[in-house]
BANUVO-272734 format. One record per residue (C-alpha): residue number from 0; residue in three letters; x negated, y negated, z negated. Coordinates in nm, 2 decimals, padded with zeros to 4 digits, m for minus. Example, Ala and Ser with C-alpha at 12.3 -4.5 7.8 and 13.67 -1.06 7.14 Angstrom:
<pts>
+-----+------+--------+--------+--------+
|  nr | rest |     xx |     yy |     zz |
+-----+------+--------+--------+--------+
|   0 |  ALA | m01.23 |  00.45 | m00.78 |
|   1 |  SER | m01.37 |  00.11 | m00.71 |
+-----+------+--------+--------+--------+
</pts>
This chain:
<pts>
+-----+------+--------+--------+--------+
|  nr | rest |     xx |     yy |     zz |
+-----+------+--------+--------+--------+
|   0 |  MET |  01.14 | m00.42 | m00.58 |
|   1 |  VAL |  00.82 | m00.42 | m00.38 |
|   2 |  VAL |  00.55 | m00.15 | m00.35 |
|   3 |  VAL |  00.21 | m00.30 | m00.38 |
|   4 |  GLY | m00.06 | m00.07 | m00.23 |
|   5 |  LEU | m00.38 | m00.09 | m00.42 |
|   6 |  THR | m00.69 |  00.07 | m00.28 |
|   7 |  GLY | m01.07 |  00.05 | m00.28 |
|   8 |  GLY | m01.37 |  00.28 | m00.27 |
|   9 |  ILE | m01.50 |  00.48 | m00.56 |
|  10 |  GLY | m01.67 |  00.25 | m00.81 |
|  11 |  SER | m01.50 | m00.06 | m00.67 |
|  12 |  GLY | m01.31 | m00.14 | m00.99 |
|  13 |  LYS | m00.96 | m00.05 | m00.85 |
|  14 |  SER | m00.86 |  00.12 | m01.18 |
|  15 |  THR | m00.94 | m00.20 | m01.37 |
|  16 |  VAL | m00.72 | m00.40 | m01.13 |
|  17 |  ALA | m00.44 | m00.14 | m01.18 |
|  18 |  LYS | m00.47 | m00.17 | m01.56 |
|  19 |  ARG | m00.45 | m00.55 | m01.55 |
|  20 |  LEU | m00.14 | m00.54 | m01.32 |
|  21 |  SER |  00.02 | m00.30 | m01.56 |
|  22 |  ASP | m00.06 | m00.54 | m01.85 |
|  23 |  HIS |  00.14 | m00.80 | m01.65 |
|  24 |  GLY |  00.44 | m00.57 | m01.63 |
|  25 |  ALA |  00.40 | m00.38 | m01.31 |
|  26 |  ILE |  00.49 | m00.01 | m01.29 |
|  27 |  VAL |  00.18 |  00.18 | m01.17 |
|  28 |  VAL |  00.20 |  00.50 | m00.97 |
|  29 |  ASP | m00.15 |  00.65 | m01.01 |
|  30 |  GLY | m00.26 |  00.86 | m00.71 |
|  31 |  ASP | m00.55 |  01.00 | m00.91 |
|  32 |  LYS | m00.32 |  01.10 | m01.20 |
|  33 |  ILE | m00.09 |  01.28 | m00.96 |
|  34 |  ALA | m00.39 |  01.45 | m00.81 |
|  35 |  ARG | m00.48 |  01.59 | m01.15 |
|  36 |  GLU | m00.13 |  01.70 | m01.23 |
|  37 |  ILE | m00.08 |  01.90 | m00.91 |
|  38 |  VAL | m00.39 |  02.11 | m00.97 |
|  39 |  GLU | m00.31 |  02.22 | m01.32 |
|  40 |  PRO | m00.31 |  02.60 | m01.38 |
|  41 |  GLY | m00.01 |  02.76 | m01.22 |
|  42 |  GLU |  00.04 |  02.49 | m00.96 |
|  43 |  PRO |  00.04 |  02.61 | m00.59 |
|  44 |  ALA | m00.23 |  02.35 | m00.49 |
|  45 |  LEU | m00.48 |  02.51 | m00.73 |
|  46 |  SER | m00.43 |  02.85 | m00.57 |
|  47 |  GLU | m00.48 |  02.71 | m00.22 |
|  48 |  LEU | m00.79 |  02.53 | m00.33 |
|  49 |  SER | m00.93 |  02.85 | m00.47 |
|  50 |  GLU | m00.87 |  03.03 | m00.15 |
|  51 |  GLU | m01.02 |  02.75 |  00.06 |
|  52 |  PHE | m01.33 |  02.67 | m00.15 |
|  53 |  GLY | m01.39 |  02.99 | m00.35 |
|  54 |  SER | m01.26 |  03.12 | m00.67 |
|  55 |  ASP | m01.57 |  03.00 | m00.86 |
|  56 |  ILE | m01.43 |  02.64 | m00.85 |
|  57 |  LEU | m01.22 |  02.77 | m01.14 |
|  58 |  MET | m01.35 |  02.76 | m01.49 |
|  59 |  SER | m01.31 |  03.05 | m01.73 |
|  60 |  ASP | m00.97 |  02.92 | m01.86 |
|  61 |  GLY | m00.83 |  02.90 | m01.51 |
|  62 |  SER | m00.86 |  02.52 | m01.48 |
|  63 |  LEU | m01.03 |  02.34 | m01.20 |
|  64 |  ASP | m01.40 |  02.26 | m01.21 |
|  65 |  ARG | m01.37 |  01.92 | m01.05 |
|  66 |  LYS | m01.74 |  01.86 | m01.01 |
|  67 |  GLU | m01.79 |  02.19 | m00.83 |
|  68 |  LEU | m01.49 |  02.12 | m00.60 |
|  69 |  ALA | m01.63 |  01.78 | m00.52 |
|  70 |  ARG | m01.97 |  01.93 | m00.45 |
|  71 |  ARG | m01.82 |  02.16 | m00.20 |
|  72 |  ALA | m01.55 |  01.93 | m00.05 |
|  73 |  PHE | m01.76 |  01.63 |  00.02 |
|  74 |  VAL | m02.05 |  01.80 |  00.20 |
|  75 |  SER | m01.90 |  01.74 |  00.55 |
|  76 |  GLU | m01.60 |  01.58 |  00.72 |
|  77 |  ASP | m01.44 |  01.91 |  00.79 |
|  78 |  ARG | m01.46 |  02.02 |  00.43 |
|  79 |  THR | m01.31 |  01.69 |  00.32 |
|  80 |  LYS | m01.03 |  01.72 |  00.56 |
|  81 |  ALA | m00.96 |  02.07 |  00.43 |
|  82 |  LEU | m00.93 |  01.93 |  00.08 |
|  83 |  ASN | m00.71 |  01.65 |  00.19 |
|  84 |  ALA | m00.48 |  01.88 |  00.38 |
|  85 |  ILE | m00.40 |  02.06 |  00.06 |
|  86 |  MET | m00.38 |  01.77 | m00.17 |
|  87 |  HIS | m00.23 |  01.47 |  00.02 |
|  88 |  PRO |  00.12 |  01.60 |  00.12 |
|  89 |  ARG |  00.18 |  01.69 | m00.25 |
|  90 |  ILE |  00.05 |  01.36 | m00.37 |
|  91 |  HIS |  00.27 |  01.17 | m00.13 |
|  92 |  GLU |  00.58 |  01.37 | m00.22 |
|  93 |  ARG |  00.53 |  01.31 | m00.59 |
|  94 |  ALA |  00.46 |  00.94 | m00.53 |
|  95 |  TYR |  00.79 |  00.90 | m00.34 |
|  96 |  GLU |  00.97 |  01.06 | m00.63 |
|  97 |  LEU |  00.82 |  00.81 | m00.87 |
|  98 |  PHE |  00.90 |  00.51 | m00.64 |
|  99 |  ARG |  01.27 |  00.62 | m00.64 |
| 100 |  ALA |  01.26 |  00.65 | m01.02 |
| 101 |  SER |  01.13 |  00.30 | m01.04 |
| 102 |  ALA |  01.38 |  00.14 | m00.80 |
| 103 |  ASP |  01.49 | m00.11 | m01.07 |
| 104 |  ALA |  01.14 | m00.24 | m01.13 |
| 105 |  SER |  01.03 | m00.56 | m00.97 |
| 106 |  ILE |  00.67 | m00.46 | m00.89 |
| 107 |  VAL |  00.55 | m00.10 | m00.83 |
| 108 |  VAL |  00.18 | m00.06 | m00.78 |
| 109 |  PHE |  00.07 |  00.24 | m00.58 |
| 110 |  ASP | m00.29 |  00.30 | m00.69 |
| 111 |  MET | m00.42 |  00.52 | m00.42 |
| 112 |  PRO | m00.79 |  00.57 | m00.31 |
| 113 |  LEU | m00.70 |  00.69 |  00.04 |
| 114 |  LEU | m00.41 |  00.47 |  00.10 |
| 115 |  ILE | m00.53 |  00.34 |  00.44 |
| 116 |  GLU | m00.68 |  00.67 |  00.56 |
| 117 |  ASN | m00.34 |  00.84 |  00.52 |
| 118 |  ASN | m00.14 |  00.55 |  00.68 |
| 119 |  LEU |  00.04 |  00.49 |  00.35 |
| 120 |  ASP | m00.05 |  00.11 |  00.37 |
| 121 |  ARG |  00.24 |  00.07 |  00.62 |
| 122 |  MET |  00.49 |  00.16 |  00.35 |
| 123 |  CYS |  00.37 | m00.11 |  00.11 |
| 124 |  GLY |  00.49 | m00.47 |  00.12 |
| 125 |  VAL |  00.15 | m00.60 |  00.01 |
| 126 |  VAL | m00.18 | m00.41 |  00.03 |
| 127 |  VAL | m00.46 | m00.52 | m00.21 |
| 128 |  VAL | m00.81 | m00.40 | m00.12 |
| 129 |  VAL | m01.08 | m00.41 | m00.40 |
| 130 |  THR | m01.43 | m00.45 | m00.26 |
| 131 |  ALA | m01.78 | m00.44 | m00.40 |
| 132 |  ASP | m02.13 | m00.38 | m00.25 |
| 133 |  GLU | m02.26 | m00.03 | m00.25 |
| 134 |  ASP | m02.55 | m00.08 | m00.49 |
| 135 |  THR | m02.31 | m00.23 | m00.75 |
| 136 |  ARG | m02.08 |  00.07 | m00.71 |
| 137 |  VAL | m02.36 |  00.32 | m00.74 |
| 138 |  GLN | m02.48 |  00.15 | m01.06 |
| 139 |  ARG | m02.13 |  00.17 | m01.21 |
| 140 |  LEU | m02.09 |  00.54 | m01.12 |
| 141 |  VAL | m02.42 |  00.63 | m01.27 |
| 142 |  ALA | m02.38 |  00.43 | m01.58 |
| 143 |  HIS | m02.01 |  00.49 | m01.66 |
| 144 |  ARG | m01.91 |  00.81 | m01.49 |
| 145 |  GLY | m02.22 |  01.04 | m01.51 |
| 146 |  PHE | m02.30 |  01.06 | m01.14 |
| 147 |  ASP | m02.65 |  01.10 | m01.02 |
| 148 |  GLU | m02.75 |  00.84 | m00.76 |
| 149 |  ASP | m02.76 |  01.07 | m00.46 |
| 150 |  ASP | m02.41 |  01.21 | m00.54 |
| 151 |  ALA | m02.27 |  00.86 | m00.59 |
| 152 |  ARG | m02.40 |  00.74 | m00.25 |
| 153 |  GLN | m02.27 |  01.06 | m00.08 |
| 154 |  ARG | m01.92 |  01.00 | m00.23 |
| 155 |  ILE | m01.92 |  00.64 | m00.13 |
| 156 |  ARG | m02.03 |  00.71 |  00.23 |
| 157 |  ALA | m01.77 |  00.99 |  00.27 |
| 158 |  GLN | m01.50 |  00.72 |  00.23 |
| 159 |  LEU | m01.40 |  00.43 |  00.45 |
| 160 |  SER | m01.63 |  00.13 |  00.43 |
| 161 |  ASP | m01.51 | m00.20 |  00.30 |
| 162 |  ALA | m01.54 | m00.34 |  00.65 |
| 163 |  ASP | m01.30 | m00.07 |  00.77 |
| 164 |  ARG | m01.05 | m00.12 |  00.48 |
| 165 |  THR | m01.01 | m00.50 |  00.50 |
| 166 |  PRO | m00.82 | m00.52 |  00.83 |
| 167 |  SER | m00.54 | m00.35 |  00.64 |
| 168 |  ALA | m00.55 | m00.59 |  00.35 |
| 169 |  ASP | m00.31 | m00.86 |  00.27 |
| 170 |  VAL | m00.51 | m00.95 | m00.03 |
| 171 |  ILE | m00.89 | m00.89 | m00.09 |
| 172 |  VAL | m01.03 | m00.88 | m00.44 |
| 173 |  ASP | m01.42 | m00.90 | m00.45 |
| 174 |  ASN | m01.54 | m00.72 | m00.76 |
| 175 |  SER | m01.91 | m00.77 | m00.71 |
| 176 |  GLY | m01.92 | m01.01 | m01.01 |
| 177 |  THR | m01.85 | m00.99 | m01.38 |
| 178 |  PRO | m01.55 | m00.81 | m01.54 |
| 179 |  ASP | m01.41 | m01.14 | m01.66 |
| 180 |  HIS | m01.42 | m01.28 | m01.30 |
| 181 |  LEU | m01.23 | m00.97 | m01.18 |
| 182 |  LEU | m00.96 | m01.02 | m01.44 |
| 183 |  GLU | m00.93 | m01.39 | m01.35 |
| 184 |  SER | m00.88 | m01.29 | m00.98 |
| 185 |  VAL | m00.61 | m01.04 | m01.07 |
| 186 |  ASP | m00.43 | m01.29 | m01.29 |
| 187 |  LYS | m00.42 | m01.54 | m01.00 |
| 188 |  LEU | m00.29 | m01.27 | m00.77 |
| 189 |  TRP | m00.01 | m01.19 | m01.02 |
| 190 |  ASP |  00.08 | m01.55 | m01.10 |
| 191 |  SER |  00.06 | m01.68 | m00.74 |
| 192 |  ARG |  00.21 | m01.40 | m00.54 |
| 193 |  LEU |  00.34 | m01.09 | m00.72 |
| 194 |  ALA |  00.53 | m01.25 | m01.02 |
| 195 |  ARG |  00.69 | m01.50 | m00.78 |
| 196 |  TRP |  00.82 | m01.23 | m00.54 |
| 197 |  GLY |  01.17 | m01.31 | m00.43 |
| 198 |  ARG |  01.19 | m01.64 | m00.61 |
| 199 |  VAL |  01.07 | m01.87 | m00.34 |
| 200 |  THR |  01.29 | m01.95 | m00.03 |
| 201 |  GLU |  01.02 | m02.12 |  00.18 |
| 202 |  GLN |  00.66 | m02.03 |  00.26 |
| 203 |  ASP |  00.43 | m02.16 | m00.01 |
| 204 |  GLU |  00.10 | m02.26 |  00.14 |
| 205 |  SER | m00.02 | m02.44 | m00.18 |
| 206 |  ALA | m00.08 | m02.11 | m00.35 |
| 207 |  SER | m00.25 | m01.94 | m00.06 |
| 208 |  ARG | m00.59 | m02.11 | m00.08 |
| 209 |  GLU | m00.89 | m01.88 | m00.10 |
| 210 |  THR | m01.09 | m01.89 | m00.42 |
| 211 |  ASP | m01.42 | m01.74 | m00.52 |
| 212 |  GLY | m01.38 | m01.36 | m00.53 |
| 213 |  LEU | m01.02 | m01.36 | m00.41 |
| 214 |  VAL | m00.86 | m01.38 | m00.07 |
| 215 |  LEU | m00.49 | m01.42 | m00.17 |
| 216 |  PHE | m00.36 | m01.45 |  00.18 |
| 217 |  HIS | m00.57 | m01.26 |  00.44 |
| 218 |  ARG | m00.43 | m01.42 |  00.75 |
| 219 |  GLN | m00.64 | m01.22 |  01.00 |
| 220 |  GLY | m00.45 | m00.92 |  01.14 |
| 221 |  ARG | m00.12 | m01.01 |  00.96 |
| 222 |  GLN |  00.09 | m00.96 |  01.27 |
| 223 |  GLN | m00.05 | m00.62 |  01.33 |
| 224 |  ARG |  00.02 | m00.52 |  00.97 |
| 225 |  PHE |  00.37 | m00.64 |  01.00 |
| 226 |  ARG |  00.42 | m00.45 |  01.32 |
| 227 |  ARG |  00.31 | m00.12 |  01.16 |
| 228 |  ARG |  00.55 | m00.17 |  00.87 |
| 229 |  VAL |  00.85 | m00.24 |  01.10 |
| 230 |  GLU |  00.77 |  00.05 |  01.32 |
| 231 |  TRP |  00.74 |  00.28 |  01.01 |
| 232 |  VAL |  01.09 |  00.17 |  00.90 |
| 233 |  PHE |  01.27 |  00.20 |  01.22 |
| 234 |  GLY |  01.08 |  00.46 |  01.41 |
| 235 |  PRO |  00.95 |  00.49 |  01.77 |
| 236 |  GLU |  01.30 |  00.50 |  01.91 |
| 237 |  ALA |  01.38 |  00.15 |  01.80 |
| 238 |  ASP |  01.36 | m00.15 |  02.04 |
| 239 |  VAL |  01.17 | m00.42 |  01.86 |
| 240 |  GLU |  01.06 | m00.76 |  01.96 |
| 241 |  PHE |  00.81 | m00.95 |  01.74 |
| 242 |  GLY |  00.75 | m01.32 |  01.71 |
| 243 |  ARG |  00.46 | m01.43 |  01.92 |
| 244 |  ASP |  00.36 | m01.75 |  01.74 |
| 245 |  THR |  00.08 | m01.67 |  01.50 |
| 246 |  ASP |  00.13 | m01.99 |  01.31 |
| 247 |  LYS |  00.49 | m01.92 |  01.22 |
| 248 |  PRO |  00.64 | m01.69 |  00.96 |
| 249 |  LEU |  00.65 | m01.32 |  01.06 |
| 250 |  PHE |  00.96 | m01.23 |  01.26 |
| 251 |  ALA |  01.10 | m00.91 |  01.42 |
| 252 |  SER |  01.43 | m00.85 |  01.61 |
| 253 |  VAL |  01.54 | m00.49 |  01.62 |
| 254 |  SER |  01.80 | m00.44 |  01.89 |
| 255 |  ARG |  01.83 | m00.07 |  01.90 |
| 256 |  HIS |  01.82 |  00.16 |  01.60 |
| 257 |  ALA |  02.03 |  00.42 |  01.41 |
| 258 |  PRO |  02.29 |  00.21 |  01.22 |
| 259 |  GLY |  02.41 |  00.32 |  00.89 |
| 260 |  GLU |  02.76 |  00.40 |  00.78 |
| 261 |  GLY |  02.98 |  00.21 |  00.54 |
| 262 |  GLY |  02.86 | m00.14 |  00.64 |
| 263 |  SER |  02.56 | m00.14 |  00.41 |
| 264 |  GLY |  02.34 | m00.37 |  00.61 |
| 265 |  GLY |  02.38 | m00.18 |  00.93 |
| 266 |  VAL |  02.12 |  00.07 |  00.83 |
| 267 |  ASP |  02.13 |  00.42 |  00.67 |
| 268 |  GLU |  02.01 |  00.50 |  00.32 |
| 269 |  SER |  01.66 |  00.60 |  00.42 |
| 270 |  THR |  01.61 |  00.28 |  00.61 |
| 271 |  ARG |  01.74 |  00.07 |  00.32 |
| 272 |  GLU |  01.50 |  00.25 |  00.09 |
| 273 |  LYS |  01.20 |  00.18 |  00.32 |
| 274 |  LEU |  01.30 | m00.18 |  00.35 |
| 275 |  SER |  01.32 | m00.21 | m00.03 |
| 276 |  TRP |  00.97 | m00.06 | m00.07 |
| 277 |  LEU |  00.84 | m00.33 |  00.16 |
| 278 |  GLY |  01.01 | m00.59 | m00.06 |
| 279 |  PHE |  01.29 | m00.68 |  00.18 |
| 280 |  SER |  01.65 | m00.76 |  00.08 |
| 281 |  ARG |  01.96 | m00.83 |  00.29 |
| 282 |  GLN |  02.04 | m01.20 |  00.35 |
| 283 |  SER |  02.34 | m01.38 |  00.49 |
| 284 |  GLY |  02.32 | m01.40 |  00.87 |
| 285 |  SER |  02.54 | m01.71 |  00.86 |
| 286 |  ASP |  02.30 | m01.91 |  00.65 |
| 287 |  ASP |  02.19 | m02.22 |  00.84 |
| 288 |  HIS |  01.82 | m02.16 |  00.76 |
| 289 |  TRP |  01.83 | m01.82 |  00.93 |
| 290 |  SER |  02.05 | m01.94 |  01.21 |
| 291 |  GLU |  01.79 | m02.20 |  01.30 |
| 292 |  ALA |  01.51 | m01.94 |  01.30 |
| 293 |  PHE |  01.71 | m01.71 |  01.53 |
| 294 |  GLN |  01.73 | m01.99 |  01.79 |
| 295 |  SER |  01.36 | m01.98 |  01.85 |
| 296 |  ASP |  01.21 | m01.85 |  02.17 |
| 297 |  ASP |  01.14 | m01.52 |  02.00 |
| 298 |  ARG |  01.51 | m01.45 |  01.94 |
| 299 |  ARG |  01.63 | m01.13 |  02.11 |
| 300 |  ALA |  01.99 | m01.12 |  02.25 |
| 301 |  THR |  02.14 | m00.84 |  02.04 |
| 302 |  ASP |  02.48 | m00.99 |  01.95 |
| 303 |  ASP |  02.67 | m00.74 |  02.16 |
| 304 |  THR |  02.56 | m00.44 |  01.96 |
| 305 |  ASP |  02.82 | m00.21 |  01.80 |
| 306 |  TYR |  02.68 | m00.26 |  01.45 |
| 307 |  PRO |  02.69 | m00.57 |  01.23 |
| 308 |  LEU |  02.43 | m00.85 |  01.27 |
| 309 |  ASP |  02.22 | m00.85 |  00.96 |
| 310 |  VAL |  01.91 | m01.03 |  00.83 |
| 311 |  TRP |  01.66 | m00.88 |  00.60 |
| 312 |  ARG |  01.38 | m01.09 |  00.45 |
| 313 |  SER |  01.08 | m01.01 |  00.23 |
| 314 |  GLY |  01.05 | m01.19 | m00.10 |
| 315 |  ASP |  00.68 | m01.27 | m00.04 |
| 316 |  PRO |  00.63 | m01.63 | m00.15 |
| 317 |  ILE |  00.31 | m01.67 |  00.06 |
| 318 |  ASP |  00.37 | m01.48 |  00.38 |
| 319 |  PRO |  00.74 | m01.42 |  00.41 |
| 320 |  ALA |  00.88 | m01.20 |  00.69 |
| 321 |  THR |  01.22 | m01.17 |  00.85 |
| 322 |  ILE |  01.38 | m00.87 |  01.03 |
| 323 |  ARG |  01.69 | m00.93 |  01.23 |
| 324 |  LEU |  01.92 | m00.64 |  01.32 |
+-----+------+--------+--------+--------+
</pts>
């Protein structure tokens, strides 16, 4: 299993990408759908929203008037933060439940508009950012979703810009072109990276070439993204050394963490779950391939620890990573 974070600004075409990945067989956890479910009549979030933004955000049948809520919530940064404080913890909790329910799936796509803003990108093995220029997005929102132009631009500018999103991206999909072009890009992403997850034992550079509209392997910032993921898994108390060679596969040696019980990879259940969401699986530490990697200058001397030496490797066929415990 690997959780694929999918994000992009309003009107970028993110939902189309999610639908195409679902057609290929991925399980999609839809953040927008969860957001709708948690504000149905009788849900605690709806009561909190009414208290925060006024009871007249409710329609006569007690359901949420989404356009009125949006009009009030996106007028300022403070109002937007108040909305997010009510919604996001509940969205995250429900998403985690769905991840656990999908543990047997190969690819789980977390379709989340504010994935990066809420630091949820660090719990995804691959982050896909869908981009499009502002004018194109405004045209789509006006034509297909009933926005007026000023409201569309206000909503777009209340979110992160594409320039702020892309440093967190492992894959960048440009959707400024035609619908067919977008689908072709998603198909290549699936065929070259996601469908092959866990099936390739060596880094595959032949599939990582950039094509028009698709950056399949966003090399810039890859070490920083890996660092954030490892630190999310093991926490601030862990002692971690990262590989320093930017041209080599990603590597981290964790020499102090909270070991699990029962010999299940030297980690507890919560840590195993996090590693699985990132697409890592336990490998044999005696394998010659891994032994050679551990003899690099980046190896940390941790053989005298009280817990077993274990190796966890991501199944990413394009940018594999190794964590040594």
